[in-house]
C-alpha positions, 0 to 999 in steps of 0.5 A, a space after each residue: 886604363 879605360 877612357 871616360 865615355 864621352 857625352 856624345 856617346 849618350 846622344 842619338 845621331 844628329 837628325 838633320 845630317 840625314 836630310 843632306 842627300 835630300 837637300 842636294 836633290 832639292 837644290 838641283 831644281 832649275 829654279 833653286 831650293 825652297 827650304 821649308 825644313 828648318 824654322 829659322 827666320 828670314 825677315 829683317 830685324 826690326 829697325 828699332 831692335 837693331 838700333 837698341 843693339 848698336 846703341 849698347 855696342 860699347 859694352 866692354 864689362 861683363 853682363 850679369 846672368 840675371 840681366 839688368 834691372 831694365 831687362 827684368 823690368 821688361 820681362 815681368 811687364 810682358 809676362 803680365 801684359 801678354 800672358 795674364 800673369 800676376 804678382 811677378 817680380 825680378 825673382 820670377 824671371 831669368 834670361 837664357 842664351 836662346 831657349 835650345 841650350 836651356 832645354 838641352 842643360 836644364 835636367 843637368 842644372 836641376 841635378 837630375 841623374 839615373 834615377 830620375 825621369 824627364 817626361 815630354 810629349 810623344 811627338 816632340 822637339 828632339 832636344 828634350 830627350 837630348 837634355 835627359 840623355 846628357 844628364 844620364 837621366 831616364 826619359 818617357 814620352 807621353 800622349 797625356 801626362 796624367 796617365 804616366 806613372 808619376 814615380 821617379 818623374 822629376 821633370 814634365 815638359 809641356 809644349 804648347 803651341 807644339 813643335 812640330 804639330 802646332 797643337 795647342 793645349 786648351 786651358 782646361 787640359 793645362 789646369 788638369 795637368 798642373 793640378 796632377 803635377 802638383 799633387 805628385 811634386 812634379 816640376 813643370 817646364 812649359 815650353 811656350 816659345 810659339 805662343 804669339 803665333 796662334 792661328 785657329 786657337 788662342 794659346 794660353 800659358 801656364 802662368 795665367 792665374 785661370 790655370 794655376 790658381 794664382 800661384 806659380 809654385 812648381 811652374 816655369 814657362 820658356 819663352 823666346 824672341 826667335 820667332 816673334 821678333 826675328 832674333 834667332 841670331 841674337 840668342 834671346 830667351 827667358 824663363 818665367 815662373 817659380 822664383 825658387 827654381 829660378 834662384 837655383 838656376 841663376 846660381 848655377 848659371 852664374 858659376 857656369 858663365 851663362 850670360 846673355 850679351 849686354 847688347 842683347 839685353 838692351 835689344 830684348 828691352 826694345 823688342 819686348 816693349 814694342 808690339 807693332 813689329 810683332 803684329 806685322 810679322 804675324 801678318 807675314 807668317 799668316 799670308 805664307 801659311 794660307 798660301 802653302 796650306 791651300 797648295 798642300 791640301 790641293 796637292 793630296 795632303 792632309 793637314 792635322 793640328 797646325 792651329 798655331 806655331 810656324 809649321 804645317 803638319 802634313 801627311 800623304 799617309 806614307 812614310 815621311 821619307 817617301 814624302 820627303 823625296 817626293 817634295 825634294 824632286 819638286 825643289 822643296 825640302 821639309 822635315 821628316 816627322 820621325 825626327 820628332 818621334 816614331 808617332 810622326 813617321 807618316 808626317 812631315 813638318 812644313 816651315 812658313 819660314 821662307 821669304 814671300 818669293 820662295 813660298 810662291 815658288 813652292 806654291 807654284 811647284 805643288 800646283 
């Protein structure tokens, strides 16, 4: 009897494993490694969030998948205040256990299969493709989604601000894409995890009524507290949008036990209720961005897009791996652009997520 193929057989090689030799080279620098490859926060979790977490530490019972009423209130209020959404209620929001698990398992939870297509940007977070592969669905990359053959496309991923490029979709672009998707009955999930980090552009959500005409039908936005609040270690994210889509996902996730921990739920309520720490963190990233940007330009790089998010999308018009090797000799580790698609083969993604001391070390080396 033949063995059942394991899901891992449907997956590409984990890209970050390819960076290990370059990480060793960079770590051998006399002044140590400056790791600008992974966008993982390094700054402290704000004290008010830590306090909310510890105050809820005595939580012996199971949390609910839908979250506490207080959490749902906080999610709705934040979407209305920050995204300009209107008319949302508790049925329009759903907490998830970090955004990556949602991206990876969404096509499966939507019931997609071999006859269905998942579409995502040509330069994109690799987990969009992984999610399609896990569901045995087809996948297709696009430059402009409205130029796709809509036949069979069941899930359309948008990502603005983009990871890795930092590109922001303008309001009129989003409006046009939403109209096209609705015309063809295609569900949009819009990954907006970097929406609080616009630098030279003001990102707009698909939940904004100017984009969707006052209806969230067929639209779900994805949000994370990892970057805005330094909560990557908490696994705190949520969905907002079409109640019918989220209602089905809620039932599936209840069966799967996909629960955000009770202390984390309390921490999210505190985090979304405070804007001061967000402004403080933005200021940190803005200062680091300016230092790195100027240093890269002076070193001979060209930077494209990067008008938002936590990355600089940079090139020396050579193979991304040649650039990775060059910077590794300086003790700086960055992500090769081809991790995000073949179109990134001459770019590297440079993260702003290092301490001020390490950022200054990188700037000095680039000089």
